[in-house]
N, C-alpha and C positions, 0 to 999 in steps of 0.2 A: 617484623614490619609487614604490613599488608601490601601485596603487589596490586596496585590500582588497575593495571591492565587485565587482571583476572576478575575485576568487579565491574568495570565499565566497558561497554561495547557501543561503538558508533557505526551504524550500518548506513552507508551512503550508496544506495543502489536505485536508480530511476525505474528499472523494470519491476513492476508490481509482483509478478510471479516469483522472480529470483529473490527479491527482498523478503517476501513472505517465507520462502523456503529457508533462507539464511537465518531469519529470526527463529523459526521453528527448530532448526538444528542447534542453534545456540542454547535455546531453552532446554532441550533434551539433554544436552551436554552438562548443563549446570545442575539440573534436577537429578540426573542420574537415577532414573526410574522412580522418583518420588511421585505421588499423585498430583498431576499437573493442576487440576482444578483448585487445589488448596494453596498453591504456591505462586501462581502467576496473576498479576494485575495489569490490565491494559488501560492506559490513560491517553486520552486525546488532548494533545497540547493546547489546541485552540480553545477548548472548553474548560481547561484547568485553571483554578485560582489558587492563591497561596494557602488558604485554609484547607482546601481539599488535598493539596500536595502534602501538607504537614500530617494530615490524618492518615493518608495512604502510606506514607513512609514510616509512620510510627506504629502501624497496624501489626499486631503480634501474629505471626504465622503459626499454624499447627506444626510446621516442620521448621528445621533450623535454617532453611533457605527460602528466600522470597525474591521473586524477580518482578521488576517493574518495567513494562515496555511502554515507551513514550512514542506515540504516533506523530509523525511530521514535527520533529523537534524544533524546526525553524519558527513555529508558531507559539512556542512557549513564552508566557508573559515575563517581562523583565524582573518583577519581584520574585517570581519562582526561581528564575535563573540565579539571581543574587543569593537567595536563601540556600540554594543547592551548594554553591561554592563556599559560602560562609559556614555551613554546617556539615561539611564533608565527613569529618571524623565520626560524627554521630550517625550519619546516614548509611555509611558502609558497614556498620556493625552487624546488621542482619539483612542487608539488601544487596541485590545485584541489579544493575541498570542496563537496559538496552535502549538506545536512542536511535530512531530510524528516520530517514528522510528520502523522498523521491527526487531530490535535487541532484544535479551533477556534481561530482567532486570538484570540477573546475570552478563552480560557484563559490565554494568555500575558500579556495586559494586566492581568487582574484576579486571577489566582492568584498568591499571594505565593511559592509554591514556585518559580515561574519568574521573576517580576518582581524578586525579591531575589537570584536566582542569578547569580553572577559570569559564568558561561559564557554564559547566555542574554542577559544584559545586553550582553556583547561582541557576540553575533550581531546583536542589534537595532541596535547602534551602527555596526557595520562591514560586515555582510553585506548582500547584495541580498535583501530579503525579498519573497517571492512568496506572496500569499495568495489564497484563493478569493473570487471576486466572487459576487454574488447570482445572476448569470446562469449560473454554473457549478454551482449547487446542484441537480443532477439528482436527481429523486425516487428513493428506494431501489427501488421497483418497476421503474422504467425501467432502473435500473442492473442489477438482477437479471436482467431479460429480455435485456439486452445481453450479459452474460457467458454466459447460458444459450445464446443463439443462436450464440455463438462457441465453444461447447463448452469454455469456460475454467472448469475445476473450482475452481481457487483463487479466482478472482474471484466465481464463483457462490456459493461458501461464505462468502466475505467479506460479500457483499450479504445473504445469508440470515441470517447472524449479526446484522447490523445491523437487519434487519427484526424479528427476534424480540426484540432489545434495545429497539427503539423501541415495539413493540406487544406487550409481555409478557402482557397479559391479554385480548388480542383472540382470541376463539374462532373467528372467521371467517378469521383470517390463513392458517391451514393450507389451508383450502379455496380461498382466493384463489390461493395458490401452486400448488396442485393444478390449478386452472383454467388457469394459464399453461403448465403442463407438458402438459396435454391439448391445448391450442391448438398447441403446438409439435409434438406428435405428429400432429395433423391435417394438417400441412404436409409430412410425410414421404411421398415418392413410392414408395420401395421397400416393397412389401407385407409382406415377411417382417420387415423392421426395424420397420415400423409396428405389426405385430401384437405383436412382442416389447415394444415401448415401451408399448403400451396395456395389455398384460397386467401389466406391472410397475406401471403406474399404478392398475390395478384393485386390485392387492394393497395399494398404498399407501392408496387410498381406504378399503378395508375396515379396515386397521389404524388409520387416523385416526378412523373412526366407532366402532370398538370401544374406542378410547382405552386400549389395553393396552400402549402404547409411547409414549415421548417423541416428540412430533410433529416437532420439529426433527431429532432423530436419525433418525427414519423417512424424512423427506424427504432428508436427506443420503445415507443408504444407497441410496435409489432413484436419486438424481442420479448417484452414483458408478457404479452399474450402467449407466445410460443414456449417460453421457458417456465411458466407457472401453471 
């Protein structure tokens, strides 16, 4: 009899970096040195429909193992969730499933949209649930700096969005972020690149002080110029 907890993994970690690391480690463990590109499929729940779901889960892998990673599982369409539960035996024959979400574990325990949902009840009953511990609760400012130092635009924008969502009325937030960008510029050794970086930050500083543009949008535009 198949142990479902070895086939289904439910990753509930709000922190993007930690969630990404957890999913990557799970994938490596399952594949056990198999060529990753041939065995892993990433599916975005919001864009997924039933036909695509059926096609992807029936796809024959070149290897005996295939992993399907579902991004932000809370956005999975109802008909896909129903099909998953109804065809469980068939689906697990050659598939491993990793479902991930940025929501808090608290949401799934106390929000009736999830606690009363047949699909999520199934996951909590049969999947290996991996949730964030307090030790993994990295501050958003630390997370922002990590992505920025890695020149990871997607991650930087993710952390930036979280910062503005968490501190929507903080007039000093933009200046704090500008300060982090200036500090990064101070570490650049190439003179030409440093001058370009500082010039763009001067323009950003002026735009923020004049308040003639949305602060978050202005910062995003500047980061795009600096990291590309």
